[in-house]
C-alpha positions in Angstrom: 13.9 13.0 15.0 17.0 14.8 14.0 16.8 17.0 17.1 16.3 14.0 19.3 19.4 12.4 17.8 21.4 15.5 18.5 20.2 15.5 22.1 21.3 11.9 22.5 24.7 12.7 21.0 25.2 15.6 23.4 24.3 13.4 26.3 26.7 10.8 25.1 29.5 13.4 24.8 28.8 14.7 28.3 28.7 11.1 29.7 32.0 10.4 28.0 33.5 13.5 29.3 32.4 12.8 32.8 33.7 9.2 32.7 36.9 10.0 30.8 37.9 9.6 27.2 36.3 6.9 25.1 37.4 4.9 22.0 35.5 5.5 18.8 33.1 2.9 17.4 33.4 1.5 13.9 32.2 4.2 11.5 29.5 3.7 8.9 30.1 4.6 5.3 26.9 5.3 3.4 25.9 7.1 0.1 24.0 10.2 0.8 22.0 9.9 -2.4 20.7 6.5 -1.1 21.9 4.4 -4.1 25.1 3.0 -5.3 24.0 3.1 -8.9 25.8 5.9 -10.8 26.4 7.1 -14.3 29.5 8.5 -15.8 30.5 12.0 -14.7 28.0 11.9 -11.9 28.8 13.7 -8.6 28.2 11.5 -5.5 28.6 12.1 -1.7 29.7 9.6 0.9 29.1 10.0 4.6 31.4 8.6 7.3 30.3 8.6 10.9 31.2 7.0 14.2 28.2 6.8 16.6 30.4 6.8 19.8 33.8 7.9 20.9 35.6 10.9 22.2 36.0 13.8 19.8 37.7 15.4 18.0 37.6 12.8 15.2 39.7 12.5 12.1 38.0 10.7 9.2 40.0 9.4 6.2 38.5 8.1 3.0 40.2 5.3 1.0 39.6 4.0 -2.5 41.1 0.6 -3.3 43.4 1.0 -0.3 44.6 4.4 -1.5 44.1 7.5 0.6 41.6 9.9 -1.1 40.7 12.6 1.4 41.0 13.5 5.1 38.4 15.5 7.2 38.6 16.6 10.9 35.5 16.9 13.0 35.4 18.6 16.4 32.5 16.5 17.4 30.7 13.3 16.4 28.9 14.7 13.4 29.3 12.9 10.1 32.0 13.8 7.6 30.9 14.2 4.0 33.2 13.3 1.1 32.3 14.6 -2.3 33.4 12.5 -5.4 33.0 12.6 -9.2 32.6 9.3 -11.1 34.9 9.9 -14.1 36.0 6.3 -15.0 35.6 2.7 -14.1 38.3 3.0 -11.5 36.0 5.4 -9.6 33.5 2.6 -9.0 35.3 1.5 -5.7 36.0 -0.2 -3.4 35.6 2.6 -0.8 36.2 2.6 3.0 36.6 5.2 5.7 38.6 5.3 8.9 37.8 7.1 12.2 40.6 8.1 14.6 40.8 10.1 17.9 43.5 10.8 20.5 42.9 7.6 22.4 43.9 5.1 19.8 46.4 5.5 17.0 45.1 2.4 15.2 41.7 3.8 14.4 38.5 2.0 13.3 37.5 1.1 9.7 34.0 1.2 8.2 32.2 -1.2 5.9 33.2 -1.1 2.2 31.1 0.3 -0.7 31.2 -0.2 -4.4 29.4 1.9 -7.0 27.7 0.3 -9.9 27.9 2.2 -13.2 24.6 2.2 -14.9 23.8 3.0 -18.5 20.4 4.3 -19.6 18.4 2.0 -21.8 18.3 2.5 -25.5 15.0 2.6 -27.5 13.6 -0.9 -27.5 12.7 -2.8 -30.7 9.3 -4.5 -30.8 9.1 -7.5 -33.2 7.2 -10.7 -34.0 8.0 -14.0 -35.7 5.2 -13.1 -38.2 3.7 -9.9 -39.4 0.5 -11.7 -40.7 -2.0 -13.5 -38.6 -5.4 -15.1 -38.9 -8.3 -15.0 -36.4 -7.8 -17.8 -33.9 -4.0 -17.8 -34.3 -1.4 -17.6 -31.5 1.3 -15.0 -32.0 4.3 -13.7 -30.0 5.7 -10.3 -29.4 9.4 -9.6 -28.4 10.9 -6.5 -26.9 14.6 -5.8 -26.5 16.9 -2.9 -25.7 20.3 -3.4 -27.1 22.0 -1.1 -24.6 21.4 -0.3 -21.0 22.5 -1.6 -17.6 20.8 -4.7 -16.4 18.3 -5.6 -15.1 15.8 -4.1 -17.6 12.1 -4.1 -17.1 9.7 -4.4 -20.1 6.0 -3.7 -20.3 3.8 -4.4 -23.4 0.9 -2.2 -24.5 -1.9 -2.3 -27.0 -2.8 1.2 -27.8 -2.5 2.9 -24.4 -3.5 -0.1 -22.4 -1.0 -2.4 -20.7 -1.5 -6.0 -21.8 1.2 -7.6 -19.6 2.7 -7.4 -16.1 6.3 -6.0 -15.9 8.8 -8.5 -17.3 12.2 -8.1 -15.5 15.2 -9.4 -17.5 18.5 -10.1 -15.7 20.2 -11.0 -19.0 20.5 -9.3 -22.3 17.6 -11.1 -23.8 14.2 -10.1 -25.2 11.1 -10.2 -23.1 8.4 -12.3 -24.9 4.7 -12.4 -24.5 2.1 -14.6 -26.2 -1.1 -13.3 -27.7 -4.3 -14.9 -29.1 -5.8 -13.2 -32.1 -9.5 -13.4 -31.4 -11.0 -10.5 -33.3 -10.2 -7.7 -35.6 -9.4 -5.4 -32.7 -6.4 -7.7 -31.9 -4.8 -6.4 -35.0 -4.3 -3.0 -33.3 -1.2 -1.0 -32.6 1.3 -2.5 -30.1 4.2 -1.0 -28.3 6.6 -1.9 -25.5 8.5 0.1 -22.8 11.9 -0.4 -21.3 13.4 1.0 -18.2 16.2 0.2 -15.7 17.6 1.7 -12.5 18.6 4.8 -14.3 16.2 7.5 -13.0 13.9 9.3 -15.4 14.9 7.3 -18.4 12.0 5.4 -19.9 12.0 4.5 -23.6 9.2 3.3 -25.8 9.4 1.3 -29.0 7.9 2.0 -32.4 4.4 0.8 -33.2 3.8 -2.7 -34.5 0.7 -3.9 -36.3 -0.3 -7.4 -37.4 -1.8 -7.8 -40.9 -4.8 -9.9 -41.5 -3.6 -12.8 -43.7 -6.9 -13.0 -45.7 -6.4 -9.5 -47.0 -3.5 -10.7 -49.1 -5.0 -14.0 -50.1 -6.3 -12.7 -53.5 -2.8 -11.7 -54.5 -1.4 -15.2 -54.3 -2.7 -16.5 -57.6 -1.4 -13.4 -59.4 2.0 -13.9 -57.8 2.0 -17.6 -58.8 1.0 -16.7 -62.4 3.7 -14.1 -62.6 6.2 -16.7 -61.3 5.1 -19.3 -63.9 5.4 -16.7 -66.7 8.8 -15.7 -65.6 9.9 -19.4 -65.4 8.6 -20.1 -68.9 10.4 -17.0 -70.2 13.6 -18.2 -68.7 13.2 -21.7 -70.2 12.4 -20.3 -73.7 15.4 -18.0 -73.5 17.6 -20.9 -72.5 16.3 -23.0 -75.4 16.8 -20.1 -77.9 20.4 -19.4 -77.0 21.8 -22.5 -78.8 19.7 -21.7 -81.9 21.0 -18.2 -82.2 24.6 -19.5 -81.6 24.3 -22.1 -84.4 22.7 -19.6 -86.7 25.4 -17.0 -86.0 28.1 -19.7 -86.6 26.5 -20.7 -90.0 26.2 -17.0 -91.0 29.9 -16.5 -90.2 30.8 -19.6 -92.1 28.8 -18.6 -95.3 30.3 -15.1 -95.1 33.8 -16.6 -94.8 33.1 -18.9 -97.9 31.8 -15.9 -99.9 34.8 -13.9 -99.0 37.1 -16.7 -100.2 35.2 -17.1 -103.5 35.3 -13.4 -104.1 39.0 -13.4 -103.5 39.4 -16.3 -106.0 37.3 -14.5 -108.7 39.3 -11.4 -108.2 42.5 -13.3 -108.7 41.2 -15.0 -111.8 40.0 -11.7 -113.2 43.4 -10.2 -112.6 45.0 -13.2 -114.4 42.6 -12.8 -117.3 43.5 -9.2 -117.6 47.2 -10.2 -118.2 46.2 -12.4 -121.2 47.2 -11.0 -124.7 44.8 -11.8 -127.5 46.1 -11.9 -131.1 43.6 -11.5 -134.0 44.4 -13.6 -137.0 42.8 -12.1 -140.2 41.4 -14.7 -142.7 42.6 -14.7 -146.2 40.4 -12.3 -148.1 38.9 -13.2 -151.5 40.4 -10.2 -153.3 43.9 -11.3 -152.3 43.1 -14.7 -154.0 41.8 -12.8 -157.0 44.9 -10.7 -157.2 47.1 -13.8 -157.2 45.1 -15.4 -159.9 45.2 -12.2 -162.0 48.9 -11.9 -161.7 49.4 -15.5 -162.7 47.1 -15.2 -165.7 48.7 -12.0 -166.7 52.1 -13.6 -166.8 50.7 -16.4 -169.0 49.1 -14.1 -171.3 52.3 -12.0 -171.5 54.2 -15.1 -172.5 51.8 -15.5 -175.4 52.2 -11.9 -176.4 48.7 -10.8 -175.4 47.8 -8.1 -173.0 45.5 -8.3 -170.0 41.7 -8.4 -170.8 39.9 -5.2 -169.9 37.1 -5.3 -167.4 33.6 -5.3 -168.6 31.6 -2.2 -168.3 29.6 -2.0 -165.1 31.8 -4.4 -163.0 33.5 -3.0 -160.0 37.2 -2.5 -160.1 38.8 -4.5 -157.2 41.9 -3.3 -155.6 44.1 -5.6 -153.5 44.0 -5.1 -149.8 41.0 -2.9 -149.8 37.9 -4.5 -148.2 36.4 -8.0 -148.7 33.8 -9.5 -150.9 31.0 -8.1 -148.9 32.3 -4.5 -149.5 32.7 -5.1 -153.2 29.8 -7.0 -154.7 30.5 -9.3 -157.4 34.1 -9.9 -156.3 33.7 -13.7 -155.9 32.0 -14.1 -159.3 34.8 -12.3 -161.1 37.4 -14.3 -159.3 35.8 -17.5 -160.4 35.6 -16.3 -163.9 39.3 -15.4 -163.9 40.2 -18.8 -162.6 38.3 -20.6 -165.3 40.1 -18.5 -168.0 43.5 -19.5 -166.4 42.7 -23.2 -166.6 42.1 -23.0 -170.4 
């Protein structure tokens, strides 16, 4: 086919030469790689070609109205422009212009714009519930947070596809509905995400439903523990005022005892400052001495001397001891007193 096309082009050139120079047709600008979807730092090639006209031909590539590159062709073969997508500005718009010696105005091609695509990120598979019963309807959702739109999702159970491809034009999760009919429906589920980025397919982590009856026996235990915890909290709340009152009373009693102790200490200190004076009672022998002296003076006035003490009676001395220390002291004193009265 390519050889046939070259033959036709040669015939056209010969025909144009025979009939004189011919103006160029409007060139066509196309991506050689066949797609306008690109990724950052990707190398791309654009082809600019006029099907008819008199060579030589000069091709000029423009980006957003600015001249990018110029190529001269001696014939009507396409000109290839090589580009590198380094930024958003490199997305386009691109056009090319074809010129020959017949017209100075030249002819312009169609415009092209690249679309920057981003590979999909690993999708997340989730459900509104992780527990299910037999006979229950459940949902599965799959979403890639990053990646150029549109994104196509497919759901699997094990290695078997359980849904047709779901193409999402918006950044929203693809959702499918399942009916749990048997224990096999609690198997391992996954989802796959892909977009126009070539050779970039991502799978989610596995997801499993849990049979609700398997956890049914643990519910009474959980309820019991919850009630016990609630009772403990109530008891603790009721005990707090009791401990506060008791602590307050203990502090009050301690304060009173401290005050009483201080008062006792002060009284003790005051009592230590008291001076006690001992008054000695009049001793019997002193009375005896007085009587003896008085009687002695009376007897002296009568010219008689003091009567001698009888044998065996204790001799009392003034100021030495009391009647208890000198037995018979009181008796003698009485006897002396009677003698004085005579």
